[in-house]
C-alpha positions in Angstrom: 28.2 -68.3 -3.4 26.3 -65.1 -4.1 27.4 -62.0 -2.1 25.3 -59.3 -1.5 25.4 -56.4 -3.9 26.7 -58.6 -6.6 25.0 -60.2 -9.6 25.0 -63.6 -10.8 25.1 -62.3 -14.3 27.4 -59.7 -15.7 25.9 -56.4 -16.5 24.9 -55.8 -20.3 27.4 -53.2 -21.6 24.8 -51.7 -23.8 22.8 -50.8 -20.6 25.6 -49.0 -18.7 25.6 -45.3 -19.0 28.7 -43.7 -18.1 30.5 -40.4 -18.0 29.1 -37.5 -20.1 25.9 -39.2 -21.0 25.1 -40.0 -17.6 25.6 -36.5 -16.4 23.5 -35.0 -19.4 20.9 -37.4 -18.4 20.8 -36.6 -14.7 21.0 -32.6 -15.4 18.3 -32.9 -17.9 15.9 -34.8 -15.5 16.6 -32.3 -12.8 16.0 -29.5 -15.1 12.7 -30.9 -16.3 11.4 -31.8 -12.6 12.3 -28.0 -11.7 10.5 -26.6 -14.8 7.3 -28.9 -13.9 7.8 -27.6 -10.3 7.5 -24.3 -11.2 4.7 -24.5 -13.5 2.8 -26.1 -10.9 3.8 -23.3 -8.4 2.8 -20.5 -10.6 -0.6 -22.4 -11.3 -1.5 -22.6 -7.8 -0.4 -18.8 -6.9 -2.5 -17.7 -10.0 -5.6 -20.1 -9.0 -5.2 -18.7 -5.3 -4.9 -15.1 -6.3 -8.0 -15.3 -8.5 -10.2 -17.3 -6.0 -9.4 -14.5 -3.5 -10.4 -11.6 -5.8 -13.3 -13.5 -7.5 -15.0 -14.8 -4.2 -14.9 -11.4 -2.3 -18.2 -10.2 -1.5 -19.6 -6.8 -0.1 -23.1 -5.4 0.9 -25.3 -3.7 -1.4 -28.8 -2.1 -0.5 -31.7 -1.8 -2.7 -33.4 1.3 -1.5 -36.7 0.6 -2.9 -36.9 -3.1 -1.5 -35.3 -1.9 1.7 -33.1 -5.0 1.7 -29.3 -5.8 2.1 -27.8 -8.2 -0.5 -24.3 -9.5 -0.9 -22.6 -8.7 -4.3 -19.1 -9.4 -5.7 -16.6 -7.0 -4.7 -16.1 -6.1 -8.5 -19.7 -4.5 -8.8 -19.5 -1.0 -9.4 -22.0 1.3 -7.5 -24.8 2.0 -8.4 -25.7 -1.6 -9.3 -27.8 -1.4 -12.6 -28.7 1.5 -14.5 -30.2 3.5 -11.7 -29.5 4.8 -8.3 -31.6 2.3 -6.4 -28.9 -0.5 -5.5 -25.7 1.1 -4.0 -22.9 -0.3 -2.0 -23.2 0.1 1.7 -21.0 -0.3 4.7 -22.7 -2.5 7.2 -21.9 -2.9 11.0 -22.2 -5.8 13.2 -21.1 -6.2 16.6 -18.6 -8.3 18.2 -19.7 -11.7 19.1 -22.9 -11.5 17.2 -21.7 -12.9 13.8 -23.5 -11.7 10.9 -26.9 -12.0 12.6 -28.8 -10.2 10.2 -31.2 -8.6 12.6 -28.4 -7.2 14.4 -26.7 -5.5 11.6 -27.0 -1.8 10.9 -26.2 0.2 7.8 -23.6 2.9 8.4 -23.9 4.5 5.0 -24.6 4.3 1.2 -22.2 4.6 -1.4 -22.1 5.3 -5.0 -20.1 6.9 -8.0 -21.0 9.6 -10.1 -22.2 8.4 -13.8 -18.8 9.6 -15.2 -16.6 7.9 -12.7 -18.6 4.8 -12.8 -18.2 4.7 -16.7 -14.5 5.2 -16.4 -14.0 2.1 -13.7 -16.3 0.0 -15.9 -14.2 0.8 -18.9 -10.9 -0.1 -16.9 -12.5 -3.3 -15.6 -13.7 -4.1 -19.3 -10.2 -3.8 -20.4 -8.7 -5.7 -17.6 -11.0 -8.7 -18.1 -10.2 -8.7 -21.8 -6.4 -8.4 -21.0 -6.0 -5.2 -22.9 -4.0 -2.3 -22.1 -6.1 0.7 -20.7 -4.8 3.9 -22.0 -7.2 6.4 -20.2 -5.8 8.0 -17.3 -7.1 6.5 -13.8 -7.3 9.0 -11.1 -6.0 8.1 -7.8 -8.6 7.3 -5.1 -7.0 10.2 -3.1 -7.2 12.6 -6.1 -9.8 15.5 -6.0 -11.5 13.8 -9.1 -12.2 10.6 -7.3 -13.4 12.4 -4.1 -15.6 14.7 -5.9 -17.2 11.9 -7.8 -17.7 9.5 -4.9 -20.8 10.1 -3.2 -22.1 8.9 0.4 -25.5 9.5 2.4 -27.0 7.8 5.2 -30.1 5.5 4.8 -33.5 7.5 4.2 -31.5 10.7 3.3 -32.4 12.5 0.2 -29.0 14.1 -0.6 -25.7 12.8 -1.3 -22.4 14.1 -0.1 -19.0 14.2 -1.9 -16.8 12.0 0.1 -14.4 14.7 0.9 -16.9 16.9 2.6 -17.2 17.6 6.4 -20.9 16.0 6.7 -19.2 12.9 4.6 -16.4 12.5 7.1 -18.8 12.6 9.9 -21.3 10.1 8.7 -18.4 7.8 7.7 -17.2 7.7 11.2 -20.2 8.1 13.3 -20.7 4.4 13.5 -17.5 3.8 15.4 -19.6 5.0 18.7 -22.3 2.5 18.0 -22.8 -0.6 20.4 -24.5 -3.6 20.5 -27.3 -4.6 22.5 -24.9 -5.9 25.3 -22.6 -2.9 24.8 -20.5 -4.9 22.2 -17.9 -2.9 19.8 -19.1 -2.3 16.3 -17.3 -4.0 13.4 -17.6 -3.9 9.7 -19.7 -6.7 8.5 -18.4 -8.9 5.4 -21.1 -11.0 3.6 -20.2 -14.9 4.2 -17.8 -14.3 7.0 -19.0 -15.5 10.4 
């Protein structure tokens, strides 16, 4: 007669793990699984962080061609070696998605050649995983403010971001309304 839980054959003594070796085997297995889980989690976190940054887009405006185009957020304005293609703040209206015919340019933005060069050196060091030893000014610093320039489309002169005129043009879009009275919202390329 066979009872549930019993075997017909006696256990092989060479296969029985007892006491200390059993505890070591169990703890080693748990430690190995924990390490694998952590490696997987950190890999996913790094992948998530990189995807979010790498995929971020902003609007740029080609002043010669008079057209908007999306560019990676990491592009430092002006895009290229001249002042033609600059970052822009584009306004849409609630409920209208990114209907290109309804988008309006609030203002254009670029950096002085000196600030652009500094930011590009910092970006290159970061991409190469090198330590950047130059002093990086805060975006709120006088240097950053004096070297960040804005203007309305079609205007000839640029204004430093800290000037009264720049503050006016950077906020006037908040009063705009869509064709049906919709409130303005900042447009982000690729977001509907």
